[in-house]
C-alpha positions as CSV (number, residue, x, y, z in Angstrom):
1,M,0.0,0.3,-0.1
2,F,1.4,3.6,-1.0
3,A,0.3,6.4,1.5
4,P,-1.8,9.5,-0.3
5,R,-0.5,12.4,-2.2
6,C,1.9,13.7,0.1
7,L,1.3,12.6,3.6
8,L,-1.2,10.3,5.8
9,L,-4.2,12.5,7.3
10,L,-2.7,13.7,10.3
11,T,-6.7,13.1,11.6
12,A,-5.9,9.7,11.0
13,T,-4.2,6.8,14.1
14,V,-0.8,5.8,12.9
15,V,1.0,3.2,15.0
16,L,4.7,4.6,15.2
17,W,7.3,2.5,15.3
18,C,10.6,4.6,14.5
19,L,11.6,4.8,18.3
20,I,15.1,5.0,18.0
21,A,16.8,1.7,19.2
22,P,20.3,0.9,19.9
23,V,22.4,-0.4,16.9
24,G,25.7,-2.6,17.4
25,T,27.1,-3.3,20.9
26,S,28.4,0.6,20.9
27,G,25.3,2.2,21.9
28,A,25.2,4.4,18.9
29,A,21.2,5.4,17.6
30,V,19.6,4.4,15.1
31,R,16.3,6.2,13.3
32,D,14.1,3.1,11.9
33,P,11.8,3.8,8.9
34,V,8.7,4.7,9.9
35,W,6.8,4.8,6.5
36,A,7.9,1.7,5.0
37,G,5.1,0.0,3.5
38,K,3.2,3.2,3.8
39,F,5.0,5.8,1.1
40,Y,7.3,3.5,0.0
41,P,8.1,-0.7,-0.1
42,A,9.0,-2.3,3.4
43,T,11.2,-4.6,1.9
44,R,14.4,-4.3,0.1
45,E,14.1,-6.9,-2.8
46,R,10.4,-4.6,-3.6
47,L,12.0,-1.2,-3.0
48,D,15.1,-1.9,-5.2
49,L,12.7,-3.1,-7.9
50,L,10.6,-0.1,-8.0
51,I,13.7,2.6,-8.0
52,R,14.8,0.8,-10.3
53,H,11.6,0.7,-12.5
54,L,11.2,4.6,-11.8
55,T,14.3,5.3,-13.1
56,D,14.6,3.2,-16.1
57,A,11.5,4.6,-17.2
58,A,12.7,8.2,-16.4
59,E,16.2,7.4,-17.5
60,Q,14.1,6.8,-21.3
61,E,12.8,10.5,-20.9
62,Q,15.3,12.3,-20.3
63,N,17.5,14.1,-22.8
64,A,20.4,12.0,-23.2
65,N,22.9,15.1,-23.6
66,R,22.1,16.2,-20.3
67,S,25.3,16.4,-18.3
68,S,25.4,15.9,-14.0
69,A,28.7,17.9,-13.9
70,G,28.8,20.6,-11.5
71,L,25.9,19.2,-9.6
72,R,25.8,21.1,-6.3
73,A,21.7,20.7,-5.0
74,L,18.4,18.9,-5.8
75,I,15.0,20.1,-4.9
76,M,12.7,16.2,-5.0
77,P,9.6,15.4,-3.8
78,H,8.5,13.1,-0.6
79,A,5.4,11.9,-0.9
80,G,4.3,8.1,-1.6
81,Y,6.3,6.9,-4.7
82,A,3.2,5.7,-6.4
83,Y,2.6,9.5,-6.7
84,S,5.6,11.5,-6.9
85,G,7.9,8.6,-7.8
86,A,8.4,9.5,-11.0
87,T,9.8,13.4,-10.6
88,A,11.7,11.7,-7.8
89,A,13.5,9.9,-10.1
90,H,14.2,12.1,-12.3
91,A,15.7,14.2,-9.8
92,A,17.9,10.9,-8.3
93,L,19.5,10.2,-11.9
94,A,21.0,14.1,-12.2
95,I,23.1,12.6,-9.3
96,A,26.0,10.7,-10.7
97,R,27.0,7.6,-9.0
98,D,28.9,7.6,-5.8
99,R,30.1,11.3,-7.0
100,F,29.1,12.7,-3.5
101,D,30.5,11.4,0.2
102,R,28.0,13.6,2.2
103,V,24.2,14.8,1.6
104,V,22.9,17.3,2.9
105,L,19.2,16.6,3.3
106,L,16.5,19.5,4.2
107,G,12.9,18.9,4.5
108,P,9.8,20.9,5.9
109,D,8.5,20.1,9.3
110,H,4.6,18.7,8.8
111,R,3.7,17.0,12.4
112,V,5.0,19.0,15.2
113,G,5.8,22.8,15.1
114,F,9.0,24.1,15.6
115,R,11.1,27.2,14.7
116,N,14.5,27.2,13.3
117,A,16.0,23.7,13.0
118,S,15.9,20.2,14.2
119,V,18.4,17.7,13.5
120,T,18.5,14.0,14.5
121,G,19.7,12.5,17.8
122,A,20.7,9.3,16.1
123,S,24.3,8.0,15.2
124,H,22.6,6.6,12.0
125,W,19.6,6.2,9.6
126,R,17.8,3.2,8.4
127,T,15.8,2.4,5.4
128,P,14.8,-1.0,3.6
129,L,18.0,-0.3,1.4
130,G,20.8,-0.6,4.2
131,V,21.8,2.2,7.2
132,V,23.4,5.3,6.3
133,P,25.5,7.0,8.9
134,V,24.7,10.6,10.6
135,G,27.1,13.6,10.4
136,D,28.2,14.7,13.3
137,F,26.2,17.8,14.7
138,T,28.1,18.6,17.9
139,R,30.3,21.9,17.0
140,M,27.2,23.2,15.2
141,L,24.3,23.0,17.5
142,R,27.1,23.8,20.6
143,D,28.0,26.6,18.6
144,Q,24.3,27.8,17.5
145,P,21.9,26.2,19.9
146,E,19.3,29.0,18.6
147,L,19.8,27.8,15.6
148,F,19.6,24.2,16.2
149,S,18.2,21.3,18.5
150,T,16.9,18.1,18.0
151,V,12.9,17.7,18.5
152,A,12.3,14.4,19.7
153,E,8.9,14.4,18.2
154,S,10.1,15.1,14.8
155,D,12.9,12.7,14.6
156,R,10.2,10.0,15.3
157,Q,7.3,11.0,12.8
158,E,8.2,13.6,10.1
159,H,8.2,11.6,6.4
160,S,10.0,14.2,4.4
161,L,13.2,13.3,4.9
162,E,12.7,9.3,5.3
163,V,11.1,9.0,2.0
164,T,13.9,10.3,-0.1
165,I,17.0,8.5,1.6
166,P,16.5,5.7,-0.8
167,F,16.7,7.4,-3.8
168,L,19.6,8.6,-2.7
169,Q,20.9,5.3,-1.9
170,S,20.2,3.8,-5.2
171,R,22.9,6.5,-6.1
172,L,25.7,6.7,-3.7
173,S,26.9,3.3,-2.5
174,R,28.4,5.2,0.8
175,F,27.9,8.6,2.0
176,E,27.5,10.8,5.2
177,L,23.8,12.5,5.9
178,I,23.2,15.2,7.9
179,P,19.3,15.3,8.2
180,V,17.8,18.8,8.8
181,V,13.8,19.6,8.8
182,L,13.1,23.5,9.3
183,G,10.2,24.7,10.9
184,P,10.1,28.8,10.2
185,C,12.9,30.3,10.2
186,D,15.3,33.1,8.4
187,A,16.4,32.1,5.3
188,G,19.4,34.3,4.9
189,R,20.6,33.2,8.6
190,M,19.9,29.5,8.2
191,A,22.0,29.5,5.1
192,Q,24.8,30.9,6.3
193,A,24.6,28.7,8.8
194,M,24.2,25.8,6.2
195,A,27.6,27.2,3.8
196,P,30.2,25.8,5.5
197,L,28.9,21.9,5.2
198,L,28.4,22.7,1.5
199,Q,32.2,24.0,0.8
200,D,33.3,20.5,0.2
201,P,32.3,20.0,-3.8
202,R,31.9,16.3,-2.8
203,T,28.7,17.7,-0.9
204,L,25.1,17.9,-2.0
205,L,22.4,19.7,-1.1
206,V,18.7,18.2,-1.4
207,V,15.9,19.9,-0.8
208,S,12.7,18.0,-0.3
209,A,9.4,19.5,-1.1
210,D,6.4,19.0,-2.7
211,L,4.3,21.8,-4.6
212,S,0.7,22.9,-4.5
213,H,-2.2,20.9,-2.3
214,Y,-4.8,19.6,-3.6
215,L,-5.5,22.2,-6.2
216,P,-8.0,21.1,-9.1
217,Y,-5.8,19.6,-11.8
218,D,-5.0,22.6,-14.2
219,N,-5.5,25.3,-11.5
220,A,-2.4,23.3,-9.6
221,V,-0.1,23.1,-12.9
222,K,-0.8,26.7,-13.2
223,R,-0.2,27.7,-9.6
224,D,3.4,25.0,-9.7
225,R,4.3,26.5,-13.0
226,E,4.2,30.1,-11.5
227,T,5.9,28.7,-8.5
228,L,8.7,26.6,-10.9
229,D,9.5,29.8,-12.3
230,R,10.2,31.5,-9.2
231,I,12.6,29.1,-8.6
232,L,14.3,29.0,-11.9
233,S,14.7,32.9,-11.1
234,L,16.0,32.3,-8.0
235,D,13.6,34.9,-6.9
236,P,14.8,37.8,-4.6
237,K,11.4,38.3,-3.1
238,W,10.7,34.5,-2.5
239,E,9.2,34.4,1.4
240,Q,6.5,37.1,-0.4
241,D,2.8,35.1,-1.8
242,Q,3.6,31.5,-0.1
243,D,0.3,30.7,-0.1
244,N,0.0,27.0,-1.1
245,R,2.7,27.0,-3.3
246,T,5.0,24.2,-1.3
247,C,5.1,22.2,1.7
248,G,8.8,23.3,1.6
249,R,8.6,26.7,1.8
250,Y,11.8,27.8,3.9
251,P,14.1,25.0,2.9
252,V,13.7,26.3,-0.7
253,G,14.1,29.7,1.0
254,V,17.7,28.7,2.4
255,L,18.2,26.8,-1.4
256,L,17.9,30.2,-3.3
257,E,19.9,32.5,-0.9
258,L,22.6,30.1,-1.3
259,A,22.0,29.7,-4.9
260,R,21.5,33.4,-5.0
261,K,25.2,33.3,-3.0
262,H,27.3,31.2,-4.7
263,H,25.9,31.9,-8.7
264,W,24.4,28.1,-8.7
265,R,22.4,27.8,-12.2
266,P,19.4,26.1,-11.7
267,E,17.6,24.0,-14.3
268,L,14.2,22.1,-14.4
269,L,14.2,18.0,-14.7
270,H,10.7,17.5,-14.5
271,Y,6.7,18.4,-13.4
272,S,4.3,16.0,-12.8
273,N,1.1,15.8,-9.9
274,S,-1.2,13.1,-8.4
275,G,-4.0,13.8,-11.5
276,D,-0.8,12.3,-13.8
277,T,0.4,9.0,-11.8
278,A,-2.0,7.5,-9.6
279,G,-4.7,10.1,-8.3
280,D,-7.8,11.4,-9.3
281,K,-7.7,15.3,-11.1
282,D,-10.3,17.0,-8.8
283,A,-7.5,17.6,-6.0
284,V,-3.6,17.2,-6.7
285,V,-0.3,17.5,-5.1
286,G,2.0,19.0,-7.7
287,Y,5.7,17.8,-7.6
288,G,9.0,19.1,-9.2
289,A,12.8,18.0,-9.6
290,V,15.1,21.1,-10.1
291,A,18.8,20.9,-10.0
292,F,21.4,23.6,-9.3
293,Y,24.9,23.4,-10.9
294,G,28.0,25.4,-10.1
295,D,29.9,26.8,-12.8
296,E,32.5,24.0,-14.1
297,R,34.8,26.6,-14.9
298,M,35.4,27.8,-11.3
299,Q,35.4,24.3,-10.1
300,N,38.0,22.6,-12.5
301,K,40.3,25.7,-13.0
302,T,43.9,24.8,-11.5
303,D,46.8,26.6,-10.2
304,A,45.9,30.5,-10.2
305,N,42.7,29.7,-10.3
306,Q,41.5,27.4,-8.3
307,P,38.8,28.2,-6.0
308,L,38.9,29.5,-2.7
309,T,38.2,28.2,0.2
310,L,35.6,30.2,2.9
311,Q,38.9,30.2,5.7
312,Q,41.0,32.0,2.5
313,G,38.2,34.4,1.8
314,A,37.9,35.4,5.0
315,A,42.1,36.0,5.7
316,L,41.1,38.9,2.8
317,V,38.0,40.5,4.1
318,A,39.7,40.9,7.0
319,L,42.6,42.4,5.0
320,A,40.6,44.9,3.3
321,R,39.0,45.5,7.1
322,Q,42.8,45.8,8.5
323,T,43.7,48.4,5.9
324,L,40.7,50.8,6.1
325,A,41.6,50.4,9.8
326,G,44.7,51.2,9.7
327,H,44.0,54.3,7.0
328,F,42.4,55.8,9.9
329,G,45.2,55.0,12.6
330,E,42.8,52.6,14.4
331,T,44.9,49.9,16.7
332,I,45.4,46.7,15.6
333,T,46.4,44.2,18.3
334,P,49.5,42.4,17.3
335,A,48.1,39.6,17.9
336,E,45.5,40.3,15.0
337,S,48.4,41.3,12.7
338,Q,50.3,38.0,13.6
339,N,47.7,35.6,12.4
340,L,46.5,37.7,9.6
341,K,50.0,38.2,8.4
342,T,49.6,34.2,8.9
343,A,46.7,33.7,7.0
344,L,47.8,35.6,4.2
345,A,50.9,33.9,3.4
346,D,49.1,31.4,2.2
347,Q,50.2,31.0,-1.8
348,A,46.8,30.8,-2.8
349,L,46.2,34.5,-2.1
350,Q,49.6,34.8,-4.1
351,A,47.9,34.2,-6.9
352,R,47.4,36.9,-9.7
353,C,43.2,37.3,-10.2
354,G,41.3,40.5,-10.6
355,T,39.9,42.0,-7.4
356,F,36.8,44.0,-6.6
357,V,36.0,45.3,-3.0
358,T,32.6,46.9,-2.4
359,L,31.5,48.5,1.0
360,K,28.0,48.8,1.8
361,S,26.4,50.8,4.9
362,N,22.5,50.1,5.9
363,N,22.7,47.7,3.2
364,Q,23.4,51.0,0.2
365,L,26.5,50.5,-1.5
366,R,29.2,53.2,-0.4
367,G,31.4,52.1,-2.9
368,C,32.8,49.2,-4.7
369,I,36.0,49.6,-7.2
370,G,38.4,46.5,-8.1
371,S,40.5,45.4,-11.3
372,L,38.9,43.3,-14.2
373,S,42.8,41.9,-15.1
374,A,45.1,39.3,-13.2
375,T,47.9,42.1,-13.3
376,A,48.1,42.1,-9.0
377,P,48.4,39.3,-6.6
378,L,45.7,38.6,-4.9
379,V,46.4,40.4,-1.2
380,S,48.0,43.2,-3.8
381,G,44.6,43.7,-5.4
382,V,42.5,43.7,-2.4
383,R,44.5,46.1,-0.3
384,D,44.4,48.2,-3.4
385,N,40.9,48.3,-3.5
386,A,39.3,48.7,-0.6
387,L,40.9,52.0,-0.2
388,N,40.0,53.1,-3.7
389,A,36.5,51.5,-2.6
390,A,36.5,53.6,0.6
391,F,38.0,57.3,-1.1
392,H,38.5,56.9,-4.9
393,D,34.8,55.7,-6.1
394,P,33.4,59.3,-8.1
395,R,29.9,58.2,-6.9
396,F,30.5,58.7,-3.4
397,S,32.1,61.3,-0.7
398,P,35.8,59.5,0.8
399,L,34.4,56.9,3.8
400,R,34.9,58.7,7.4
401,K,36.0,57.3,10.2
402,T,32.7,57.5,11.5
403,E,31.7,55.4,9.6
404,L,33.9,52.3,9.1
405,D,32.4,50.4,12.3
406,A,28.2,50.4,10.6
407,V,30.6,49.9,6.7
408,H,29.9,45.8,5.5
409,I,32.9,44.7,3.6
410,E,32.7,42.5,1.0
411,V,35.4,40.9,-1.4
412,S,35.3,39.4,-5.1
413,V,37.6,36.9,-7.1
414,L,37.3,36.7,-10.6
415,T,37.9,34.4,-13.2
416,E,39.7,35.3,-16.3
417,P,36.9,37.3,-18.6
418,V,36.0,35.8,-21.8
419,P,34.7,36.8,-24.8
420,L,30.4,36.6,-25.1
421,A,30.1,35.7,-28.8
422,Y,26.3,36.5,-30.2
423,T,24.4,37.4,-33.3
424,D,22.2,39.4,-32.3
425,A,20.0,41.2,-29.1
426,D,18.0,37.9,-29.0
427,D,21.2,35.6,-28.7
428,L,22.8,37.8,-26.4
429,L,19.6,37.6,-24.3
430,S,19.5,34.0,-24.3
431,K,23.6,33.6,-23.3
432,L,23.5,35.3,-20.7
433,R,23.1,33.2,-17.2
434,P,21.4,35.4,-14.6
435,G,22.7,35.0,-10.9
436,I,26.2,33.2,-12.4
437,D,28.4,35.9,-15.2
438,G,29.8,39.4,-14.6
439,V,29.2,41.2,-18.1
440,I,31.9,44.0,-19.0
441,I,30.5,46.0,-22.2
442,K,33.2,48.0,-24.4
443,K,31.7,50.5,-27.2
444,G,34.7,52.7,-28.7
445,F,36.4,54.3,-25.3
446,A,33.4,53.3,-23.6
447,S,32.9,50.4,-21.1
448,A,31.3,49.4,-18.3
449,T,31.0,46.3,-15.6
450,F,28.7,44.7,-12.9
451,L,29.4,41.8,-11.0
452,P,27.3,39.0,-11.2
453,Q,25.3,40.3,-7.4
454,V,24.1,43.1,-9.4
455,W,21.3,40.6,-11.1
456,E,19.8,40.2,-6.9
457,Q,18.7,43.9,-8.1
458,L,18.4,43.5,-11.7
459,P,17.1,39.6,-12.7
460,Q,16.0,40.1,-16.1
461,P,18.8,40.5,-18.7
462,E,16.9,43.4,-20.6
463,Q,16.8,45.2,-17.5
464,F,20.4,44.6,-16.7
465,L,21.8,45.7,-19.7
466,S,20.1,48.5,-20.3
467,H,21.4,50.0,-16.5
468,L,24.8,48.4,-18.0
469,C,25.3,50.2,-20.9
470,M,24.1,53.3,-19.0
471,K,26.6,53.3,-16.5
472,A,28.7,53.4,-19.5
473,G,27.4,56.6,-21.0
474,L,25.8,54.8,-23.7
475,P,21.9,54.8,-24.5
476,A,19.9,52.7,-22.5
477,G,19.0,50.4,-25.8
478,Q,22.9,50.1,-27.2
479,W,22.7,46.8,-26.5
480,R,19.6,46.2,-29.0
481,E,22.3,47.3,-31.4
482,G,23.8,43.9,-31.7
483,D,26.9,45.8,-32.1
484,L,28.8,46.1,-28.3
485,T,31.7,43.9,-27.3
486,V,30.6,41.7,-24.2
487,Q,32.7,39.7,-21.4
488,V,31.8,37.4,-19.0
489,Y,33.4,36.3,-16.1
490,Q,32.5,34.6,-12.9
491,V,33.5,35.3,-9.2
492,Q,33.9,34.1,-5.6
493,Y,32.4,36.4,-2.9
494,F,33.3,36.7,0.3
495,E,31.5,39.1,3.0
496,E,32.1,39.7,6.3
497,A,28.6,38.1,8.6
498,R,26.6,40.6,9.1
């Protein structure tokens, strides 16, 4: 028997056999399956056979040229497999076999009601396909107890994570699981807390979420398409208008924060609803599979263009801060100076790369200057551009000492710009990648650039290009003439904690 389209009705009487039980002789705890036999088969043989059937069918439908290179995150549904399994299989197929060593799995709270995040108290999770080790949450819990706790009742009952794990096991023979259930939360703050877990490219973020619930078929398709369009555009206003869009409002919100931050590119893999699979069309539940890809050009660079770690980026931000503090004569302790000197001795920070330093005050731009070409070592570029952004950006008066403490600093590290060939305005629009590409335009002696972060304020390519032309001193519609020289680049950017 399979569960209904999204979850068993909360008013139904359900016997929960998922009490955390000891495993082995070590006394470590295992979270046993609760929804096996309800949402998916309870035996290994039947579950394995069903997943193979679903993924084989999905493979026949998929674009044969689709690549799994650069995959960083997935959205996949969590209903009974008879209903959502077809779409979940498309998401699973995006995972190259044994490509990841760790999966951070975010799901919504359906059953308890709490704020922020609940993490499991178990050391392992079991499904009919086997046991998956759980990652160590000790440091996360100790450092941020206001965000992370263990809600035992949720740990015992929630289905959104459990239903997803067998599909992950079908693609990854050995991986560490970090299961997190989210209630209402500040998506930006939660994303910042999650970011260190995702630094390793062999870590995959998976968000478990269904779409609209119990609308008539045609209404559901319209509603779900709107929701998927917002996800695919990395909607910065995601928190607005969430009426019956997705049960995964908060996990999806965290993912979109991370995608904008790291310039991941979303791609719709599959859409269906329960009316397409095993239910009637009077009241359906929607399911979407969306993959998020990082830029392989950034991931595969070596030597001078090797992506920086969060620690290396933090050292560059600290350098910008100390440079401005030193300019104003503020005291820097010997310990702070020595720690930064040690961090900046890292050979990776001597590589020659283009850099920008951005200053903001009250979330408003206060200065931004940089260099596009790789003519100076990172350390020198950040030091020089911190001073230039503070005192030589012609759009702003020089920074005053009284403003320094309130200034928020961001450092961007650029790849080498490359030409973007295009035939006409429509071709140019189709080739730009919102949220990923920084863009340089040139015509005669006029030139200007926008960093990829500017897509957050100007998400439509037409609007982005028009403002960029005006920045260069050209007519807003100059890009429509097809006579601009265009280059693109990507960035890693690092910012101070807010």
